[in-house]
N, C-alpha and C positions, 0 to 999 in steps of 0.2 A: 645340335637341335635338343632343347631343353625337354625331357621324358616328364609326361604328365603325371600327377601324384593322383593316387586314390584315394579321397578321403576316409573310405571305409576300411583301409588298411592302417590307418593311424590310429596309435593307443591313446586311450583316454585323456592321458596325461602328456601326449606328444605336443611338441611344438617344433615345426618344420620352417628353417627359414629358405626362401625362395627368392633369387634375384632382388636381396634387399627387403623382401616382404616377410612377414610374420605370419603363419597360419596359426590360429588361437585353437585351442582345445574345445572339444562340444561341450565339456563341462563349464569352461570359462564363459562360452558363448551364452550359456543357458543362464548364468548368474548374471550377465550385461545385455542380455537382448533386447532389442527396442519391441515393445508388445505391439501385437495386433489389436487394436481398439475397435469393438463393435457396438453400434448403438443399440441399446435395448428396446424392447417393447414399451410404448408410450401408454400410459393408463391416465385419462381425463386430462384438463387442465385447470390452472390457476393463474390468477394475477400477482405478480411478484410484489411482494413488500419492499419498499424502498424506504431508505433514512438518511437522513441528513446528519452528518459528524457533528459529534463524536458517537451518535447512536449506531446500532447494528442491530439488523432483522434477526428474530429468535432463530434459534437452531432448528434445522429442518429434521422433523421427526418421522414422516414418511419412508418406507422402505421400497419406494418403487420409483421410477423415472416418470415423468409426467411433462406436458406441455406447459411451459412458463411464460406468460407474456409478459414483458418489460416495456413500459411505456415511459420515455424519457425525452424532455425537450431541451434544446439550446436555447437559452436566452442570456441576452446582453443586457447588464442592468450596473447602474454605479452604486457602489456601496464603500462601505468603511474599510481601509487598509490598515489606518492606526489613528489614534486621537488626532483629528483635526485633518485627517489626509484622506481623500476619496479616490477612488480608481472605478474606471469603468470595466469590469470583469465580463469577460466571456464565460458562460457556465454551462454546466449539465444539470438541469432541475432548479436553477435558481441559487445553488449554493456553491462555495468553493472549499473543499473538494467537492465535486458532483457526488449524486446519491450513491449509498453503498447498496450493492446488489448481491443477493445471495441465492444461489441455486445449488444442485445437487448433480453429482457426476452421473453422467447419462442422461440428463434432462433435454429435452427440445426446447430451444430457447426462440421465441419469436419477438424479434427486437422490433419496436416500432418508435421510430426517431422524427420528432416534429420540430423543425426551426421556426420559433416563434415569428411573427409578421412585422415585429418592430426590429429585426435583427439587420445588421448593416450588410452582412456578408453570409456567403454560403459556410454550413459547417457538416461534419460528418463525425462518426466514431470508428476507431480502432480498439476493439477489447483485446487485449493479449491472451484472452482463455479461447480465442476463436481458432479453428482449424479452417483456412480458407483465405482466399485473396484480400489482402490488406486487413485482415482480422475484421472486416465488415466495411471497411473504409470507401471501397469502390462502390457498395451496395447502397451506402446511405449518404451519399453527397447529395445535399439538400439545400435549396434556395430557401429564403426567407419567405415564409408563408405557405411553406410546403411540407411534405412529410413523405419519409420512406420507410419500408419494412424489409427485414430480411429474417432467416433463421438459421440456426446453428445448433448442432449437437454439442454440450459439454462433455468432451471426450476425456480431457485430463483435469484432474482434482489440483486444487492449488488456489493460492492468493493472487490476483492479476489486477494490473494497471489497466486502465481503458483511458483514451485521449482522443482528442480531434487531430486528424491526419489530414485538413485541408492545407493546402498551399497557402502561404508559406508556415509550415507545421510548426516552426518554433515559436512565431508569434500566437497562435491560437493557444498552445500550452502555457506560454509566458502570461497570458491574459487568464488563466484560471481553467482551462478545459481539460479536466483529468479526476479521475477517481479510481475506486477499487471494485472489483467484483470476485466474490469467492465462491469457487466452485468446490462444494464439500464433498470430502470422500463419502463413496457409497455407504461406507461402514460408519460414518459420522466422526466428528471430533470429540476427543475426551470433554467430558462435562467440566464447566468452570463456573464460578458464582458471577463474574463481571467480565463482560467483552466491550472493548471501546474500539473507536476508528480515528486513527491518528494519521494525518497526511502532509508531509513537509513539501515547500516549494520555496521558490524566490520569483521577487518581483523587480523588475529594472524600470526605474521612473525619471522623467526628466530632472524633476527635483532632487535635491540630496535628501537623505534619510530624515524624516521628521519635517520637512518643508510642507508647509500646510497648503490647502487647496486640493482641488482636482488635478491629479496628476497623471498626464499621458505617458504611454510606454515609451522607453527608449532603446531604439535597435542597436547602437553603439555599444552601450553598457551590456546588451544581451550577447552581443557576437564578442564581446571581450571577457563575456563571464565574470562580469563585476556587478553584482546585485545590490541595490538598496537595502533591500528587506529580505530576509529569509525567516519563513513563518511555519508554525503549524496550523492546518485547518484555516488557511486562507487569508488569515489577518494577526497583526501584533496583538497579543492577547486573548486570542480566543479560546485558550484553555488556561487562562488566569482568572483570579477575583470569583465573581458570580458564576463564571463559566468551568472553573475547575471541576476535575472529576472527582467521584467520590467513592470510597470503599470502606469496608470495614476489617479491622484486625482478624487475622485467621482466614480469610478470603483469598482465592485464587481469581488472579486477573489474567486475562488474555488482551494483548493489545493487537490489533492488525494495522501495519504500519507501512504506509506507503511514500514513494518519493517521486512527485510530478515532476521534478526538476524545473525547468528544462535542462540545467546544465551540471548541478552541484551534487556529489556523491554525500549522503547523510552518515555521521559517525553518532548514531543513534544510542543513548544512554540516559539512564534513570538514575539521577543522584539519590543515594540511600537505599537503592535495590540491587540485587543481581539477580539476571534473568536465569531462573531455572533451566529453563528450555526454549531454546531457539530453532526456528524452522527457517533456515537460511534462505534467501532469494524467494521466500514463498512458497517452498515445496511442501510435500506432504509427509517428509520425514524429520523427526528430531536431527538436526545436523551438529549440535553442540550444547552441552550443558554448563551450566555456572558460568555465565557469560557476562563480562562488564559493559562492554560496547560492541554494538554489530553494527556492519556496514548496510546501506541500504541504496542501491545504486539508481541513478535517474531512470525512471520508466520502470522500477524494480519496486519490491516489497520484501517484507519480513514479518514473521509472527513471532512475538515473545510472550512468554508465560512466566508469572511468579506468584508467590503466596506472601501477602502482606503480614509481616510478623507484629511490628510494633506500630503504634499510633504516632502520626505526625504528616508533614508535607513532603511528598517526592517531587521531586523536580526533574521534568523531561526535557532534554538539550539536545541540539547537535554539539556534541563534543569539539568540533573545530570550533573552539570555545567563544571567539568574537561574534561569530554567527549568532550565538545564544544571547550574549548580555549587550551587544551593540546593534545587532540587525533583526532580532525579535524571535529566534528560535527557541522559546520557553514554553512551559506548559507545566500544570501540576495537577497531582492527584493526592487529594486529602484524605488519610487514613485516619478513622475513628475507632476508638476502643480503649479496651484496659492497657495498662503499661505492662510490660514484659520485661523485667529488669534483668534477667538472666541473658537476655539478647542485646538489650542497649538500656544503659543507665546514664541519665544525667547526673553528674557529680558537681564539681565546683567549677564555675566559669570565670575566667578573666580577674582571678583574686592575685594581690601581690605574692610574689614567688619567696618561699621561704628557703630555696636552694641558693647556695653560694654559686657565683659565676665560676665556670670553669677555664 
């Protein structure tokens, strides 16, 4: 019979193997331990400020936890998917992606969800920021013309996806029911000049890419993961032309990037920039610096930060590149300001070559 090991007798640096298991030191446990999270005391209450993409609510400046009331409606409505192409989207708040929600670590969130009376099916919401059954999905299953309320404490800081989880879940997500909720760390995030909300997703239509008219959802294409459209912020061109983002040289930019899926992983890249900081998978620690392209999984997120050094147009893409130039995953950030020829200088373009062929 194996004799019991008294943990008190193990040295601080000891690791003891027993029957194929490894006992890890107290020092190691202290470094990697799972914290006990306790809900703080709550002071007052406020209504959440919700914004439609690409806008983000202002940073939270209070230094205490409060009760935050979030009111979000499920609405089904027909909108533009691409030029000449309409689609009946299922939405949170009437937009795709759904409204950006910003709360503080420790806040008590009272979530009020209404399913619009014109909806054709029941809807609910699963917020990945929730610790509790279904992320709130069980508590919010709501028939058309009804509403549901539940509450949760935002225990874990980070950037989280939310989505509808009513069966069949894939169809609800594929039709546009997803968004982001930011739980700011209680100490806040470092100040930046600009913050934007960018969310990738794909759409599966009966007609081929560009086929005009009202396009219904195609289940066979969705199951085979063969989308006709891969887009930022709900439609082709949502971040191009008059809808492009704007910043100035020398400014710091933070992108809250989500991926609603429902299937594809995003290879998120900004042509003409390098991410100075990446908070991988939407966590609160900078996981990498000086990054060219970062992966954003379906149902996941990332936070990227960079400083705009020179004027010009920065192009956001999914670097699975046919998705960008052939299916719609393109966006633009226009940077205005003075040239910095030390960093980048236009020389001569497309002139006859004076070099002899090798």
